[in-house]
C-alpha positions in Angstrom: 37.9 -23.5 26.7 38.6 -22.8 23.1 39.3 -19.2 22.3 40.5 -17.1 19.4 43.6 -15.2 20.5 46.2 -12.9 19.0 49.5 -14.1 20.3 52.8 -12.3 20.3 55.7 -14.8 20.3 57.0 -13.6 17.0 56.9 -9.8 17.5 60.4 -8.5 18.3 59.2 -4.9 19.1 56.9 -6.1 21.8 59.3 -8.7 23.1 62.0 -6.1 23.4 59.6 -3.8 25.3 58.4 -6.4 27.8 61.5 -6.3 30.2 61.1 -2.5 30.5 57.4 -2.8 31.2 57.9 -5.6 33.7 60.5 -3.4 35.5 57.9 -0.7 35.8 55.4 -3.2 37.2 57.9 -4.6 39.7 57.6 -1.3 41.5 54.4 -2.7 42.9 54.3 -5.9 45.0 50.5 -6.1 44.2 51.1 -7.5 40.6 51.8 -11.0 39.5 53.4 -10.7 36.1 52.4 -12.7 33.1 55.4 -14.4 31.6 56.1 -13.0 28.1 55.4 -16.3 26.3 51.8 -16.2 27.6 50.9 -12.7 26.5 47.8 -12.6 24.3 44.8 -10.5 23.2 41.5 -12.4 23.7 39.1 -12.0 20.8 36.3 -14.6 20.7 35.0 -17.6 22.7 34.5 -20.8 20.8 33.3 -23.2 23.5 34.3 -25.6 26.3 36.9 -28.1 25.3 34.8 -31.1 26.5 31.7 -29.8 24.6 33.3 -29.1 21.2 34.0 -32.2 19.0 37.5 -32.3 17.6 36.1 -32.2 14.1 34.5 -28.9 14.8 37.9 -27.4 15.8 39.3 -27.8 12.3 36.0 -26.7 10.8 36.0 -23.5 12.8 39.5 -22.7 11.5 38.4 -23.5 8.0 35.4 -21.3 8.3 37.7 -18.4 9.3 40.0 -18.8 6.3 38.1 -16.0 4.6 40.0 -13.6 6.8 43.1 -14.1 4.7 42.7 -10.8 2.9 42.1 -8.7 6.1 45.6 -8.0 7.3 48.2 -7.6 8.4 46.7 -5.5 11.2 49.0 -2.9 12.7 48.3 -2.8 16.4 49.2 -0.1 18.9 49.7 -1.2 22.5 49.6 1.2 25.3 49.1 3.1 27.4 49.4 1.1 30.6 46.2 0.9 32.5 44.4 -1.0 35.3 41.3 -3.0 34.4 39.2 -5.1 36.8 41.9 -7.1 38.6 44.7 -6.7 36.0 47.3 -4.4 34.6 46.9 -4.1 30.8 48.2 -2.5 27.7 45.3 -1.0 25.9 45.2 -2.2 22.3 44.0 -0.5 19.1 42.8 0.4 16.7 39.6 -0.7 18.4 37.5 -0.6 15.2 39.8 -3.0 13.4 39.9 -5.4 16.4 36.1 -5.3 16.7 35.7 -6.0 13.0 38.1 -9.0 13.4 36.2 -10.2 16.4 32.9 -10.0 14.6 34.3 -12.0 11.7 35.6 -14.7 14.1 32.2 -14.8 15.8 30.6 -15.3 12.4 33.0 -18.1 11.4 32.5 -19.8 14.8 28.7 -19.7 14.8 28.7 -21.0 11.2 30.1 -24.3 12.6 29.0 -24.2 16.2 25.8 -23.5 17.9 24.5 -20.0 16.9 24.2 -19.2 20.6 28.0 -18.8 21.0 28.0 -15.3 22.6 29.5 -12.4 20.7 30.4 -10.8 24.0 31.1 -13.7 26.4 32.3 -11.5 29.3 29.4 -9.2 28.9 29.6 -5.5 28.2 31.7 -3.6 25.8 34.8 -5.1 24.1 37.8 -3.3 25.4 40.8 -4.8 23.5 43.9 -5.2 25.7 46.9 -7.4 26.5 47.1 -8.4 30.2 50.6 -7.9 31.7 49.8 -8.9 35.3 47.1 -9.8 37.7 46.5 -8.1 41.0 47.2 -10.3 44.0 45.3 -8.1 46.5 42.8 -5.3 46.7 44.5 -2.0 46.1 44.1 1.4 44.5 45.2 1.9 40.9 47.8 4.5 41.9 49.4 1.8 44.1 49.9 -0.4 41.1 50.7 2.3 38.6 52.3 5.2 40.3 53.3 8.1 38.0 56.9 6.8 37.9 55.8 3.4 36.6 53.6 5.0 33.9 56.5 7.2 32.7 58.7 4.1 32.1 56.2 2.6 29.6 56.0 4.2 26.2 53.2 3.0 24.0 54.3 0.5 21.3 52.9 2.0 18.1 53.3 -0.8 15.5 52.9 -4.5 16.3 52.1 -6.3 13.0 49.6 -9.1 13.4 49.6 -11.6 10.6 47.4 -14.4 12.0 44.9 -15.3 14.6 45.3 -18.5 16.7 42.6 -20.9 17.9 43.8 -22.1 21.4 42.7 -24.5 24.1 43.0 -22.4 27.3 43.4 -23.7 30.8 43.8 -21.7 34.0 46.8 -22.4 36.2 48.2 -20.7 39.3 49.0 -17.1 38.4 47.4 -17.0 35.0 46.4 -18.9 31.8 48.2 -21.4 29.6 47.1 -22.6 26.1 47.8 -25.0 23.4 47.5 -23.8 19.8 44.9 -25.7 17.8 45.2 -23.9 14.6 46.2 -20.6 13.0 44.4 -18.6 10.4 46.4 -16.1 8.3 45.3 -12.6 7.9 47.6 -12.2 4.9 46.7 -14.1 1.8 50.2 -15.3 0.9 51.1 -16.7 4.3 51.1 -20.5 4.8 49.7 -21.8 8.1 50.6 -25.1 9.9 
C-alpha cells in the first residue's frame, strides 16, 4: 500500500538512542526488533499500490505541497509502551501530529477517491514509532520489565522537516518501503 510516513534516517538524536533502546528490549525474548533503517511513524493511508495509478502518486504529493509552511515539527518520542502486538515509543505532540494527518488526508482525498479513510485502522489515532513486534502472547511486564523501562529515557526533540509518501510491503518480521516522494514541511527546503 501507499502510506504517508514520517521517517527517521536523518535524525542523529534518535539514531544514537536506538542501540540503548534495543539493548533494553533484548532483555525480552518475546520481541523481534525493527531494524533502525525501517523506523517510521504511520500517518495516513493513500491506497493499494495496484489500485493507484502512478500519475496519482505525483499528484498526491503535489496536493500536499501546501504543508511547506507547517514545520519543522519538534517531536518527542517516549515513553516506551506496549501497544497491541508491538513495543512502541509514544510520539507527540499528538495535536500537531493529528493536524498533519488531517492535512495529508485532505490532500490525498483531493486527488483520490474521497472514501480514503481518515482512520484506516479504526479507532483513535495514537501516534507512535514501533520498535519491535511481539513474537508470542505474553504480558506487558514480560516485555517491558521495570529495568527495561528505566534504560529508556524519552527523546524530547526530534525535528521533522518532511513527510514521505512510501510504497509499503510486509516481509518477515516487519515492513519495508520504497519512497515515492517527499513533501517539505519547511518552505525553504528542496525535495527530490
